[in-house]
gemmi code that builds the backbone of each chain (N, CA, C; Angstrom):
import gemmi

chains = {
    "A": [
        ("UNK", (0.841, -1.195, 0.000), (0.000, 0.000, 0.000), (0.883, 1.255, 0.000)),
        ("UNK", (0.465, 2.211, -0.812), (1.214, 3.460, -0.910), (0.713, 4.447, 0.160)),
        ("UNK", (1.634, 5.041, 0.924), (1.259, 6.061, 1.907), (2.018, 7.345, 1.590)),
        ("UNK", (1.277, 8.426, 1.380), (1.877, 9.720, 0.998), (1.806, 10.718, 2.141)),
        ("UNK", (2.749, 11.668, 2.152), (2.764, 12.726, 3.170), (2.926, 14.069, 2.478)),
        ("UNK", (2.241, 15.092, 3.006), (2.311, 16.420, 2.383), (2.581, 17.537, 3.395)),
        ("UNK", (3.047, 18.667, 2.879), (3.237, 19.882, 3.671), (4.196, 19.675, 4.834)),
        ("UNK", (3.827, 20.241, 5.984), (4.687, 20.175, 7.164), (4.905, 18.735, 7.631)),
        ("UNK", (3.899, 17.881, 7.413), (4.015, 16.469, 7.793), (5.127, 15.804, 6.971)),
        ("UNK", (5.134, 16.054, 5.664), (6.171, 15.525, 4.774), (7.548, 15.996, 5.223)),
        ("UNK", (7.631, 17.290, 5.566), (8.921, 17.860, 5.972), (9.421, 17.291, 7.295)),
        ("UNK", (8.517, 17.174, 8.284), (8.925, 16.659, 9.594), (9.375, 15.201, 9.516)),
        ("UNK", (8.696, 14.418, 8.691), (9.057, 13.007, 8.561), (10.216, 12.805, 7.575)),
        ("UNK", (10.541, 13.883, 6.850), (11.575, 13.825, 5.808), (11.274, 12.689, 4.827)),
        ("UNK", (10.006, 12.486, 4.573), (9.554, 11.405, 3.688), (8.327, 11.867, 2.907)),
        ("UNK", (8.342, 11.588, 1.605), (7.213, 11.962, 0.771), (6.273, 10.767, 0.562)),
        ("UNK", (6.874, 9.582, 0.555), (6.084, 8.391, 0.245), (6.740, 7.141, 0.814)),
        ("UNK", (5.922, 6.258, 1.389), (6.450, 4.961, 1.821), (5.523, 3.867, 1.295)),
        ("UNK", (6.020, 2.652, 1.359), (5.216, 1.516, 0.939), (4.998, 0.627, 2.150)),
        ("UNK", (3.748, 0.255, 2.402), (3.436, -0.606, 3.541), (2.945, -1.953, 3.007)),
        ("UNK", (3.709, -2.989, 3.308), (3.266, -4.329, 2.873), (2.363, -4.895, 3.966)),
        ("UNK", (1.376, -5.603, 3.602), (0.326, -6.128, 4.493), (-0.140, -5.090, 5.521)),
        ("UNK", (-0.904, -4.082, 5.050), (-1.408, -3.036, 5.941), (-2.460, -3.575, 6.916)),
        ("UNK", (-2.619, -2.885, 8.064), (-3.651, -3.301, 9.028), (-5.057, -2.999, 8.496)),
        ("UNK", (-6.061, -3.308, 9.305), (-7.453, -3.254, 8.856), (-7.993, -1.846, 8.606)),
        ("UNK", (-7.563, -0.893, 9.443), (-8.117, 0.468, 9.263), (-7.068, 1.557, 9.536)),
        ("UNK", (-7.488, 2.812, 9.354), (-6.583, 3.954, 9.484), (-6.021, 4.080, 10.906)),
        ("UNK", (-6.862, 3.863, 11.904), (-6.405, 3.984, 13.291), (-5.226, 3.033, 13.549)),
        ("UNK", (-5.371, 1.798, 13.095), (-4.312, 0.799, 13.288), (-3.061, 1.153, 12.475)),
        ("UNK", (-3.277, 1.742, 11.280), (-2.138, 2.161, 10.456), (-1.374, 3.288, 11.157)),
        ("UNK", (-2.116, 4.227, 11.746), (-1.473, 5.329, 12.482), (-0.629, 4.774, 13.622)),
        ("UNK", (-1.186, 3.815, 14.353), (-0.460, 3.217, 15.488), (0.803, 2.490, 15.012)),
        ("UNK", (0.668, 1.810, 13.884), (1.802, 1.065, 13.327), (2.923, 2.018, 12.889)),
        ("UNK", (2.542, 3.095, 12.177), (3.535, 4.064, 11.689), (4.170, 4.838, 12.839)),
        ("UNK", (3.406, 5.073, 13.907), (3.902, 5.826, 15.068), (5.086, 5.130, 15.737)),
        ("UNK", (5.222, 3.824, 15.502), (6.315, 3.054, 16.121), (7.645, 3.217, 15.384)),
        ("UNK", (7.618, 3.967, 14.272), (8.847, 4.118, 13.483), (9.882, 5.055, 14.108)),
        ("UNK", (9.482, 5.805, 15.108), (10.433, 6.727, 15.752), (9.714, 7.864, 16.453)),
        ("UNK", (10.482, 8.710, 17.129), (9.901, 9.780, 17.946), (9.075, 10.786, 17.133)),
        ("UNK", (9.658, 11.252, 16.016), (8.951, 12.231, 15.186), (7.686, 11.601, 14.599)),
        ("UNK", (7.803, 10.344, 14.172), (6.640, 9.640, 13.611), (5.549, 9.543, 14.659)),
        ("UNK", (5.945, 9.249, 15.911), (4.974, 9.153, 17.007), (4.231, 10.485, 17.159)),
        ("UNK", (5.016, 11.575, 17.208), (4.421, 12.913, 17.384), (3.461, 13.263, 16.238)),
        ("UNK", (3.938, 13.067, 15.022), (3.133, 13.444, 13.848), (1.855, 12.602, 13.740)),
        ("UNK", (1.998, 11.282, 13.908), (0.837, 10.391, 13.755), (-0.182, 10.537, 14.893)),
        ("UNK", (0.234, 11.202, 15.992), (-0.702, 11.444, 17.095), (-1.227, 12.878, 17.101)),
        ("UNK", (-0.825, 13.661, 16.104), (-1.314, 15.042, 15.990), (-2.841, 15.011, 15.884)),
        ("UNK", (-3.499, 15.798, 16.724), (-4.966, 15.752, 16.740), (-5.598, 16.292, 15.464)),
        ("UNK", (-4.924, 17.289, 14.840), (-5.517, 17.892, 13.641), (-5.021, 17.254, 12.339)),
        ("UNK", (-4.301, 16.127, 12.454), (-3.799, 15.435, 11.266), (-4.974, 14.965, 10.395)),
        ("UNK", (-4.900, 15.261, 9.094), (-5.969, 14.837, 8.181), (-5.511, 13.604, 7.414)),
        ("UNK", (-6.479, 12.790, 7.032), (-6.152, 11.584, 6.267), (-7.130, 11.421, 5.103)),
        ("UNK", (-6.579, 11.014, 3.969), (-7.407, 10.743, 2.788), (-7.088, 9.336, 2.302)),
        ("UNK", (-8.135, 8.609, 1.935), (-7.948, 7.299, 1.315), (-8.446, 7.415, -0.116)),
        ("UNK", (-7.592, 7.067, -1.059), (-7.911, 7.213, -2.488), (-8.425, 8.620, -2.806)),
        ("UNK", (-7.755, 9.617, -2.237), (-7.987, 11.038, -2.501), (-9.331, 11.564, -1.979)),
        ("UNK", (-9.901, 10.870, -0.990), (-11.118, 11.362, -0.341), (-10.866, 11.419, 1.158)),
        ("UNK", (-11.191, 12.581, 1.772), (-10.979, 12.733, 3.215), (-11.799, 11.691, 3.967)),
        ("UNK", (-11.212, 11.123, 5.024), (-11.950, 10.141, 5.815), (-11.471, 10.208, 7.268)),
        ("UNK", (-11.975, 9.289, 8.111), (-11.553, 9.301, 9.509), (-10.852, 7.987, 9.875)),
        ("UNK", (-10.518, 7.871, 11.174), (-9.749, 6.719, 11.661), (-10.437, 5.371, 11.460)),
        ("UNK", (-11.768, 5.393, 11.360), (-12.516, 4.127, 11.242), (-12.472, 3.538, 9.830)),
        ("UNK", (-12.012, 4.357, 8.865), (-11.985, 3.927, 7.463), (-11.175, 2.631, 7.289)),
        ("UNK", (-11.788, 1.634, 6.675), (-11.091, 0.366, 6.429), (-10.203, 0.490, 5.196)),
        ("UNK", (-9.088, -0.211, 5.212), (-8.142, -0.102, 4.099), (-7.662, -1.485, 3.646)),
        ("UNK", (-7.251, -1.534, 2.371), (-6.658, -2.769, 1.843), (-5.347, -2.398, 1.142)),
        ("UNK", (-4.595, -3.397, 0.740), (-3.261, -3.163, 0.170), (-3.286, -2.378, -1.145)),
        ("UNK", (-4.440, -2.313, -1.819), (-4.495, -1.582, -3.094), (-4.854, -0.103, -2.909)),
        ("UNK", (-5.183, 0.306, -1.667), (-5.557, 1.703, -1.418), (-4.337, 2.620, -1.372)),
        ("UNK", (-4.607, 3.892, -1.643), (-3.571, 4.919, -1.488), (-4.001, 5.803, -0.307)),
        ("UNK", (-3.134, 5.872, 0.700), (-3.448, 6.654, 1.900), (-2.560, 7.895, 1.923)),
        ("UNK", (-3.109, 9.034, 2.362), (-2.302, 10.256, 2.481), (-2.555, 10.908, 3.828)),
        ("UNK", (-1.470, 11.324, 4.486), (-1.578, 12.064, 5.748), (-1.069, 13.479, 5.510)),
        ("UNK", (-1.814, 14.482, 6.026), (-1.377, 15.863, 5.849), (-1.981, 16.792, 6.907)),
        ("UNK", (-1.361, 17.969, 7.096), (-1.890, 18.930, 8.072), (-3.125, 19.642, 7.521)),
        ("UNK", (-3.849, 20.385, 8.384), (-4.982, 21.180, 7.889), (-4.561, 22.030, 6.687)),
        ("UNK", (-5.461, 22.198, 5.731), (-5.108, 22.849, 4.471), (-5.133, 24.383, 4.593)),
        ("UNK", (-4.307, 25.042, 3.781), (-4.181, 26.508, 3.890), (-4.089, 27.177, 2.514)),
        ("UNK", (-4.912, 26.720, 1.571), (-4.880, 27.331, 0.239), (-5.719, 28.595, 0.159)),
        ("UNK", (-5.927, 29.049, -1.064), (-6.782, 30.218, -1.300), (-6.056, 31.534, -1.211)),
    ],
    "B": [
        ("UNK", (-28.534, 15.264, -23.590), (-27.484, 15.322, -22.559), (-28.129, 15.220, -21.166)),
        ("UNK", (-27.602, 14.357, -20.347), (-28.160, 14.216, -19.002), (-27.822, 15.470, -18.188)),
        ("UNK", (-28.590, 15.646, -17.111), (-28.388, 16.839, -16.287), (-26.984, 16.834, -15.676)),
        ("UNK", (-26.544, 15.627, -15.301), (-25.237, 15.494, -14.656), (-24.114, 15.962, -15.597)),
        ("UNK", (-24.168, 15.453, -16.847), (-23.161, 15.803, -17.839), (-23.212, 17.299, -18.130)),
        ("UNK", (-24.448, 17.764, -18.260), (-24.668, 19.164, -18.557), (-24.063, 20.053, -17.470)),
        ("UNK", (-24.304, 19.652, -16.219), (-23.802, 20.439, -15.094), (-22.281, 20.407, -15.021)),
        ("UNK", (-21.716, 19.207, -15.193), (-20.276, 19.106, -15.017), (-19.518, 19.848, -16.120)),
        ("UNK", (-20.122, 19.953, -17.324), (-19.440, 20.660, -18.402), (-19.399, 22.172, -18.139)),
        ("UNK", (-20.182, 22.629, -17.192), (-20.186, 24.053, -16.857), (-19.126, 24.369, -15.806)),
        ("UNK", (-18.422, 23.330, -15.371), (-17.395, 23.521, -14.340), (-16.020, 23.415, -14.983)),
        ("UNK", (-15.175, 24.407, -14.727), (-13.826, 24.377, -15.272), (-12.820, 24.591, -14.139)),
        ("UNK", (-11.932, 23.617, -13.965), (-10.961, 23.662, -12.854), (-9.547, 23.638, -13.425)),
        ("UNK", (-8.666, 24.485, -12.924), (-7.268, 24.410, -13.328), (-6.349, 24.668, -12.139)),
        ("UNK", (-5.399, 23.754, -11.931), (-4.366, 23.935, -10.909), (-3.070, 24.061, -11.689)),
        ("UNK", (-2.408, 25.201, -11.579), (-1.288, 25.480, -12.484), (-0.190, 26.334, -11.857)),
        ("UNK", (1.014, 26.215, -12.421), (2.145, 27.042, -11.987), (2.012, 28.432, -12.619)),
        ("UNK", (1.589, 28.447, -13.874), (1.515, 29.706, -14.630), (0.482, 30.679, -14.059)),
        ("UNK", (0.723, 31.950, -14.317), (-0.222, 32.999, -13.926), (-1.491, 32.852, -14.765)),
        ("UNK", (-2.576, 33.498, -14.342), (-3.810, 33.461, -15.123), (-4.238, 34.875, -15.491)),
        ("UNK", (-5.103, 34.938, -16.525), (-5.594, 36.221, -17.018), (-7.057, 36.357, -16.603)),
        ("UNK", (-7.308, 37.266, -15.694), (-8.656, 37.429, -15.160), (-9.672, 37.738, -16.260)),
        ("UNK", (-9.259, 38.540, -17.233), (-10.146, 38.915, -18.327), (-10.535, 37.695, -19.169)),
        ("UNK", (-9.572, 36.800, -19.387), (-9.836, 35.573, -20.146), (-10.872, 34.713, -19.415)),
        ("UNK", (-10.673, 34.575, -18.105), (-11.578, 33.746, -17.305), (-12.988, 34.345, -17.308)),
        ("UNK", (-13.048, 35.660, -17.197), (-14.333, 36.364, -17.193), (-15.065, 36.180, -18.528)),
        ("UNK", (-14.320, 36.332, -19.619), (-14.919, 36.162, -20.948), (-15.407, 34.733, -21.156)),
        ("UNK", (-14.660, 33.770, -20.622), (-15.070, 32.368, -20.746), (-16.390, 32.131, -20.016)),
        ("UNK", (-16.587, 32.817, -18.891), (-17.847, 32.697, -18.148), (-18.998, 33.366, -18.910)),
        ("UNK", (-18.668, 34.443, -19.625), (-19.671, 35.222, -20.356), (-20.204, 34.489, -21.575)),
        ("UNK", (-19.306, 33.733, -22.244), (-19.657, 33.072, -23.497), (-20.769, 32.049, -23.344)),
        ("UNK", (-21.653, 32.037, -24.311), (-22.721, 31.025, -24.383), (-23.608, 30.979, -23.151)),
        ("UNK", (-23.708, 32.073, -22.468), (-24.566, 32.081, -21.288), (-25.507, 33.276, -21.347)),
        ("UNK", (-26.294, 33.347, -22.418), (-27.164, 34.507, -22.613), (-28.248, 34.627, -21.550)),
        ("UNK", (-28.525, 33.508, -20.863), (-29.556, 33.565, -19.819), (-28.978, 34.040, -18.491)),
        ("UNK", (-27.644, 34.220, -18.445), (-27.018, 34.639, -17.196), (-26.891, 36.164, -17.149)),
        ("UNK", (-27.401, 36.750, -16.076), (-27.370, 38.206, -15.963), (-26.345, 38.721, -14.978)),
        ("UNK", (-25.587, 37.812, -14.373), (-24.619, 38.251, -13.356), (-23.375, 37.371, -13.355)),
        ("UNK", (-22.220, 38.012, -13.213), (-20.966, 37.274, -13.017), (-20.262, 37.893, -11.817)),
        ("UNK", (-19.871, 37.051, -10.854), (-19.072, 37.522, -9.718), (-17.723, 36.813, -9.795)),
        ("UNK", (-16.641, 37.592, -9.690), (-15.310, 36.988, -9.706), (-14.544, 37.409, -8.459)),
        ("UNK", (-13.685, 36.514, -7.981), (-12.809, 36.814, -6.852), (-11.386, 36.455, -7.245)),
        ("UNK", (-10.433, 37.312, -6.867), (-9.018, 36.990, -7.068), (-8.289, 37.171, -5.742)),
        ("UNK", (-7.555, 36.158, -5.331), (-6.737, 36.239, -4.120), (-5.299, 36.534, -4.511)),
        ("UNK", (-4.638, 37.448, -3.770), (-3.262, 37.874, -4.077), (-2.325, 37.596, -2.904)),
        ("UNK", (-1.028, 37.542, -3.182), (-0.021, 37.382, -2.115), (0.166, 38.738, -1.422)),
        ("UNK", (-0.076, 38.752, -0.112), (0.019, 39.976, 0.695), (1.387, 40.086, 1.363)),
        ("UNK", (1.803, 41.321, 1.670), (3.149, 41.505, 2.242), (3.219, 41.335, 3.757)),
        ("UNK", (2.093, 40.999, 4.390), (2.178, 40.710, 5.826), (1.108, 39.717, 6.230)),
        ("UNK", (1.424, 38.953, 7.286), (0.501, 37.951, 7.785), (0.675, 37.863, 9.289)),
        ("UNK", (-0.396, 38.143, 10.034), (-0.376, 38.143, 11.497), (0.776, 38.994, 12.046)),
        ("UNK", (0.963, 40.173, 11.456), (1.967, 41.125, 11.930), (3.385, 40.855, 11.451)),
        ("UNK", (3.571, 39.790, 10.662), (4.909, 39.425, 10.190), (5.084, 39.849, 8.735)),
        ("UNK", (6.260, 40.412, 8.420), (6.533, 40.774, 7.021), (6.658, 39.493, 6.196)),
        ("UNK", (5.998, 39.489, 5.054), (6.071, 38.335, 4.161), (6.771, 38.762, 2.880)),
        ("UNK", (7.726, 37.940, 2.423), (8.458, 38.298, 1.205), (8.114, 37.383, 0.020)),
        ("UNK", (7.380, 36.305, 0.293), (6.980, 35.407, -0.788), (6.278, 34.181, -0.237)),
        ("UNK", (5.739, 33.365, -1.136), (5.008, 32.164, -0.740), (5.423, 30.976, -1.590)),
        ("UNK", (5.296, 29.771, -0.987), (5.404, 28.560, -1.778), (4.132, 27.766, -1.536)),
        ("UNK", (3.504, 27.307, -2.611), (2.259, 26.550, -2.479), (2.446, 25.101, -2.917)),
        ("UNK", (2.231, 24.199, -1.944), (2.300, 22.765, -2.235), (0.874, 22.243, -2.397)),
        ("UNK", (0.680, 21.176, -3.170), (-0.660, 20.585, -3.280), (-0.562, 19.077, -3.446)),
        ("UNK", (-1.712, 18.419, -3.464), (-1.807, 16.969, -3.600), (-2.362, 16.710, -4.999)),
        ("UNK", (-1.462, 16.493, -5.990), (-1.916, 16.341, -7.376), (-3.008, 15.273, -7.498)),
        ("UNK", (-4.042, 15.595, -8.210), (-5.145, 14.649, -8.374), (-6.253, 14.933, -7.388)),
        ("UNK", (-5.939, 14.856, -6.100), (-6.968, 15.136, -5.095), (-7.382, 16.600, -5.141)),
        ("UNK", (-6.433, 17.477, -5.439), (-6.729, 18.910, -5.497), (-7.823, 19.188, -6.529)),
        ("UNK", (-7.615, 18.711, -7.754), (-8.576, 18.931, -8.829), (-9.929, 18.302, -8.468)),
        ("UNK", (-9.850, 17.091, -7.901), (-11.065, 16.363, -7.530), (-11.869, 17.125, -6.472)),
        ("UNK", (-11.184, 17.665, -5.463), (-11.909, 18.362, -4.394), (-12.452, 19.708, -4.874)),
        ("UNK", (-11.724, 20.396, -5.768), (-12.235, 21.671, -6.300), (-13.483, 21.424, -7.148)),
        ("UNK", (-13.471, 20.352, -7.951), (-14.637, 20.016, -8.772), (-15.829, 19.674, -7.889)),
        ("UNK", (-15.566, 18.971, -6.784), (-16.641, 18.601, -5.862), (-17.242, 19.848, -5.193)),
        ("UNK", (-16.393, 20.799, -4.824), (-16.867, 22.047, -4.216), (-17.733, 22.815, -5.224)),
        ("UNK", (-17.285, 22.853, -6.483), (-18.053, 23.538, -7.531), (-19.403, 22.851, -7.733)),
        ("UNK", (-19.404, 21.512, -7.713), (-20.664, 20.761, -7.858), (-21.619, 21.069, -6.714)),
        ("UNK", (-21.079, 21.171, -5.496), (-21.930, 21.490, -4.337), (-22.558, 22.873, -4.495)),
        ("UNK", (-21.767, 23.831, -4.997), (-22.293, 25.191, -5.202), (-23.394, 25.167, -6.262)),
        ("UNK", (-23.201, 24.381, -7.330), (-24.192, 24.317, -8.404), (-25.469, 23.621, -7.959)),
        ("UNK", (-25.329, 22.716, -6.977), (-26.506, 22.025, -6.462), (-27.306, 22.954, -5.547)),
        ("UNK", (-26.623, 23.941, -4.993), (-27.245, 24.825, -4.016), (-27.849, 26.085, -4.631)),
        ("UNK", (-27.202, 26.606, -5.670), (-27.702, 27.801, -6.355), (-27.800, 27.512, -7.854)),
        ("UNK", (-28.717, 28.183, -8.556), (-28.835, 27.955, -9.999), (-27.727, 28.703, -10.758)),
        ("UNK", (-26.530, 28.118, -10.780), (-25.391, 28.793, -11.401), (-25.240, 28.378, -12.864)),
        ("UNK", (-24.845, 29.325, -13.695), (-24.633, 29.028, -15.108), (-23.295, 28.346, -15.336)),
        ("UNK", (-22.263, 28.846, -14.676), (-20.937, 28.265, -14.830), (-20.053, 28.605, -13.642)),
        ("UNK", (-19.043, 27.758, -13.428), (-18.069, 27.984, -12.348), (-16.673, 27.770, -12.930)),
        ("UNK", (-15.783, 28.718, -12.716), (-14.380, 28.542, -13.118), (-13.479, 28.787, -11.912)),
        ("UNK", (-12.602, 27.828, -11.641), (-11.651, 27.969, -10.529), (-10.241, 27.759, -11.074)),
        ("UNK", (-9.342, 28.702, -10.795), (-7.931, 28.549, -11.145), (-7.137, 28.738, -9.859)),
        ("UNK", (-6.269, 27.795, -9.520), (-5.438, 27.940, -8.317), (-3.997, 27.695, -8.704)),
        ("UNK", (-3.121, 28.607, -8.322), (-1.704, 28.447, -8.670), (-0.953, 27.680, -7.597)),
        ("UNK", (0.144, 27.040, -8.018), (1.009, 26.297, -7.107), (2.460, 26.721, -7.373)),
        ("UNK", (3.365, 26.340, -6.464), (4.778, 26.667, -6.640), (5.154, 27.979, -5.980)),
        ("UNK", (6.202, 28.575, -6.504), (6.772, 29.796, -5.919), (6.007, 31.042, -6.367)),
        ("UNK", (5.566, 31.860, -5.406), (4.841, 33.087, -5.749), (5.469, 34.286, -5.048)),
        ("UNK", (5.484, 35.417, -5.764), (6.065, 36.644, -5.213), (4.951, 37.557, -4.684)),
        ("UNK", (5.342, 38.610, -3.967), (4.371, 39.567, -3.440), (3.506, 40.110, -4.571)),
        ("UNK", (2.219, 40.263, -4.297), (1.259, 40.815, -5.248), (0.877, 39.845, -6.386)),
        ("UNK", (1.496, 38.672, -6.410), (1.118, 37.676, -7.434), (-0.317, 37.212, -7.195)),
        ("UNK", (-0.967, 36.809, -8.265), (-2.303, 36.223, -8.160), (-2.154, 34.779, -7.676)),
        ("UNK", (-3.005, 34.385, -6.716), (-2.976, 32.999, -6.209), (-4.164, 32.206, -6.750)),
        ("UNK", (-5.352, 32.798, -6.601), (-6.562, 32.040, -6.912), (-7.600, 32.905, -7.626)),
        ("UNK", (-8.312, 32.263, -8.549), (-9.440, 32.908, -9.222), (-10.673, 32.031, -9.023)),
        ("UNK", (-11.770, 32.644, -8.594), (-13.064, 31.949, -8.575), (-14.063, 32.843, -9.284)),
        ("UNK", (-14.698, 32.322, -10.319), (-15.705, 33.079, -11.066), (-16.964, 32.255, -11.211)),
        ("UNK", (-18.088, 32.929, -11.040), (-19.383, 32.260, -11.044), (-20.387, 33.092, -11.836)),
        ("UNK", (-21.169, 32.449, -12.713), (-22.235, 33.181, -13.402), (-23.588, 32.625, -12.963)),
        ("UNK", (-24.582, 33.494, -12.971), (-25.946, 33.094, -12.580), (-26.932, 34.051, -13.236)),
        ("UNK", (-28.208, 33.692, -13.186), (-29.231, 34.569, -13.764), (-29.277, 35.890, -12.994)),
        ("UNK", (-29.162, 35.798, -11.675), (-29.254, 36.999, -10.837), (-28.086, 37.093, -9.855)),
        ("UNK", (-27.854, 38.305, -9.342), (-26.632, 38.554, -8.572), (-26.519, 37.793, -7.245)),
        ("UNK", (-27.640, 37.560, -6.557), (-27.530, 36.928, -5.237), (-26.902, 35.544, -5.305)),
        ("UNK", (-27.366, 34.740, -6.262), (-26.808, 33.388, -6.418), (-25.323, 33.477, -6.771)),
        ("UNK", (-24.972, 34.470, -7.629), (-23.576, 34.611, -8.053), (-22.685, 35.028, -6.880)),
        ("UNK", (-23.129, 36.042, -6.106), (-22.349, 36.481, -4.936), (-22.171, 35.322, -3.948)),
        ("UNK", (-23.279, 34.675, -3.621), (-23.227, 33.615, -2.611), (-22.449, 32.398, -3.090)),
        ("UNK", (-22.662, 32.023, -4.344), (-21.943, 30.867, -4.900), (-20.442, 31.080, -4.858)),
        ("UNK", (-19.989, 32.283, -5.208), (-18.564, 32.610, -5.222), (-17.983, 32.545, -3.808)),
        ("UNK", (-18.709, 33.114, -2.849), (-18.226, 33.125, -1.463), (-18.194, 31.711, -0.870)),
        ("UNK", (-19.231, 30.941, -1.171), (-19.323, 29.544, -0.723), (-18.102, 28.755, -1.231)),
        ("UNK", (-17.781, 28.910, -2.514), (-16.649, 28.176, -3.106), (-15.339, 28.565, -2.420)),
        ("UNK", (-15.125, 29.873, -2.179), (-13.892, 30.302, -1.504), (-13.817, 29.758, -0.073)),
        ("UNK", (-14.934, 29.791, 0.660), (-14.938, 29.296, 2.044), (-14.635, 27.802, 2.100)),
        ("UNK", (-15.156, 27.033, 1.147), (-14.899, 25.595, 1.125), (-13.479, 25.310, 0.631)),
        ("UNK", (-13.055, 26.060, -0.393), (-11.700, 25.879, -0.941), (-10.637, 26.048, 0.150)),
        ("UNK", (-10.817, 27.092, 0.979), (-9.810, 27.395, 2.003), (-9.706, 26.335, 3.091)),
        ("UNK", (-10.751, 25.526, 3.261), (-10.741, 24.545, 4.352), (-10.779, 23.096, 3.873)),
        ("UNK", (-11.047, 22.848, 2.590), (-11.208, 21.474, 2.103), (-10.200, 21.063, 1.026)),
        ("UNK", (-9.746, 22.023, 0.216), (-8.873, 21.647, -0.905), (-7.429, 21.493, -0.408)),
        ("UNK", (-6.761, 20.382, -0.802), (-5.422, 20.100, -0.267), (-4.287, 20.953, -0.860)),
        ("UNK", (-4.218, 22.202, -0.349), (-3.117, 23.125, -0.654), (-2.465, 23.490, 0.673)),
        ("UNK", (-1.157, 23.703, 0.651), (-0.456, 24.149, 1.865), (0.492, 25.280, 1.497)),
        ("UNK", (0.402, 26.379, 2.271), (1.238, 27.560, 2.014), (2.438, 27.574, 2.945)),
        ("UNK", (3.594, 27.838, 2.347), (4.794, 28.086, 3.140), (5.138, 29.547, 2.910)),
        ("UNK", (5.367, 30.254, 4.020), (5.567, 31.693, 3.955), (7.029, 32.035, 4.143)),
        ("UNK", (7.546, 32.908, 3.305), (8.930, 33.368, 3.449), (8.946, 34.756, 4.066)),
        ("UNK", (9.841, 34.923, 5.044), (10.012, 36.228, 5.679), (11.518, 36.413, 5.842)),
        ("UNK", (12.115, 37.147, 4.894), (13.574, 37.251, 4.885), (14.182, 35.887, 4.638)),
        ("UNK", (15.031, 35.416, 5.574), (15.706, 34.121, 5.404), (14.908, 32.954, 5.969)),
        ("UNK", (13.864, 33.247, 6.743), (13.136, 32.150, 7.374), (11.894, 31.751, 6.572)),
        ("UNK", (11.530, 30.477, 6.721), (10.352, 29.951, 6.034), (9.503, 29.168, 7.030)),
        ("UNK", (8.216, 29.474, 7.101), (7.336, 28.753, 8.029), (6.045, 28.341, 7.326)),
        ("UNK", (5.519, 27.180, 7.729), (4.244, 26.722, 7.177), (3.119, 27.544, 7.792)),
        ("UNK", (2.204, 27.982, 6.968), (1.049, 28.752, 7.449), (0.112, 27.805, 8.201)),
        ("UNK", (-0.337, 28.238, 9.377), (-1.257, 27.421, 10.171), (-2.701, 27.735, 9.784)),
        ("UNK", (-3.532, 26.699, 9.778), (-4.950, 26.889, 9.431), (-5.627, 27.757, 10.487)),
        ("UNK", (-6.563, 28.601, 10.037), (-7.245, 29.522, 10.956), (-8.634, 29.001, 11.322)),
        ("UNK", (-8.978, 29.148, 12.618), (-10.325, 28.773, 13.060), (-11.379, 29.609, 12.344)),
        ("UNK", (-11.020, 30.877, 12.046), (-11.992, 31.769, 11.409), (-12.379, 31.266, 10.013)),
        ("UNK", (-11.449, 30.573, 9.343), (-11.760, 30.003, 8.029), (-12.727, 28.821, 8.163)),
        ("UNK", (-12.506, 28.021, 9.216), (-13.397, 26.882, 9.462), (-14.794, 27.389, 9.815)),
        ("UNK", (-14.831, 28.460, 10.643), (-16.132, 29.036, 11.012), (-16.855, 29.615, 9.794)),
        ("UNK", (-16.071, 30.226, 8.892), (-16.663, 30.796, 7.676), (-17.317, 29.698, 6.847)),
        ("UNK", (-16.667, 28.519, 6.815), (-17.258, 27.410, 6.056), (-18.489, 26.849, 6.769)),
        ("UNK", (-18.373, 26.731, 8.115), (-19.461, 26.117, 8.880), (-20.766, 26.903, 8.831)),
        ("UNK", (-20.668, 28.228, 8.612), (-21.914, 29.000, 8.601), (-22.808, 28.575, 7.441)),
        ("UNK", (-22.212, 28.018, 6.366), (-23.034, 27.560, 5.234), (-23.803, 26.296, 5.578)),
        ("UNK", (-23.286, 25.536, 6.567), (-23.928, 24.272, 6.919), (-25.294, 24.497, 7.550)),
        ("UNK", (-25.433, 25.608, 8.276), (-26.711, 25.862, 8.940), (-27.598, 26.806, 8.123)),
        ("UNK", (-26.934, 27.541, 7.201), (-27.657, 28.564, 6.455), (-28.469, 27.956, 5.316)),
        ("UNK", (-29.766, 28.186, 5.335), (-30.608, 27.703, 4.241), (-30.497, 28.674, 3.077)),
        ("UNK", (-30.569, 28.153, 1.873), (-30.542, 29.010, 0.693), (-31.904, 29.691, 0.554)),
        ("UNK", (-31.876, 31.000, 0.309), (-33.136, 31.734, 0.148), (-33.770, 31.307, -1.182)),
        ("UNK", (-35.054, 30.937, -1.164), (-35.691, 30.532, -2.428), (-35.579, 31.641, -3.479)),
        ("UNK", (-35.331, 31.255, -4.709), (-35.165, 32.216, -5.805), (-36.332, 33.175, -5.931)),
        ("UNK", (-37.536, 32.655, -5.685), (-38.742, 33.482, -5.849), (-38.773, 34.663, -4.873)),
        ("UNK", (-38.005, 34.532, -3.779), (-38.020, 35.605, -2.778), (-36.879, 36.602, -2.944)),
        ("UNK", (-36.034, 36.377, -3.940), (-34.904, 37.292, -4.148), (-35.263, 38.401, -5.127)),
        ("UNK", (-34.754, 39.607, -4.892), (-34.958, 40.670, -5.866), (-34.117, 40.393, -7.102)),
        ("UNK", (-34.522, 40.881, -8.242), (-33.759, 40.622, -9.467), (-32.701, 41.691, -9.700)),
    ],
}
model = gemmi.Model(1)
for chain_id, residues in chains.items():
    chain = gemmi.Chain(chain_id)
    for i, (resn, *xyz) in enumerate(residues, 1):
        res = gemmi.Residue()
        res.name, res.seqid = resn, gemmi.SeqId(i, " ")
        for name, pos in zip(("N", "CA", "C"), xyz):
            atom = gemmi.Atom()
            atom.name, atom.element = name, gemmi.Element(name[0])
            atom.pos, atom.b_iso = gemmi.Position(*pos), 0.0
            res.add_atom(atom)
        chain.add_residue(res)
    model.add_chain(chain)
structure = gemmi.Structure()
structure.add_model(model)
structure.setup_entities()
């Protein structure tokens, strides 16, 4: 499964994209799994205002995922 | 032509590095819309200060694909809410200098109220839903712009606000 990061989240993790083989059942579990990668990952993945999109649609922690999905984590948006 | 196809063809979205020509966008809204009596356009520019800090430039990051998809969805929501003739949205990405144009939103409608409201609705949703992120330059330092509660509140007011029936609006 492809996991993308944008904006300040991308910069803090120093990563734009990772690949997760055999992803967990939902977003909440994926966040917990990624948070174990290190201190910064823990902080970022536990950010309360962190947004998540599955296949380019905003969703929440309960969203179920499979290995063919594309997941993206990013901070609140600031366009316009 | 089905209503869905008809509606979506009236929506034009562009996310681009290049600058845009407001007059071109306005003329595109004007064309083939003889039943439309009003066009409202908004242009957002890079300002030289933000929350009391001098700003010397901006960098705009986005999520390719999702950006276009979310802008089209916002335009569709506006068209479902007001009888709009057409919607054009242009949003720039990349490096921008002071006074540069960032965003264009243009809306046509039979009467001005739908056009004014549709344009404002699109900007309020764009600022809180479309995946763009601004990085602000101030001299040698660069900081990510933080989302404002006031922008979220501006969007939320549409959730409770009922659209005034067309029959009750002045022409």
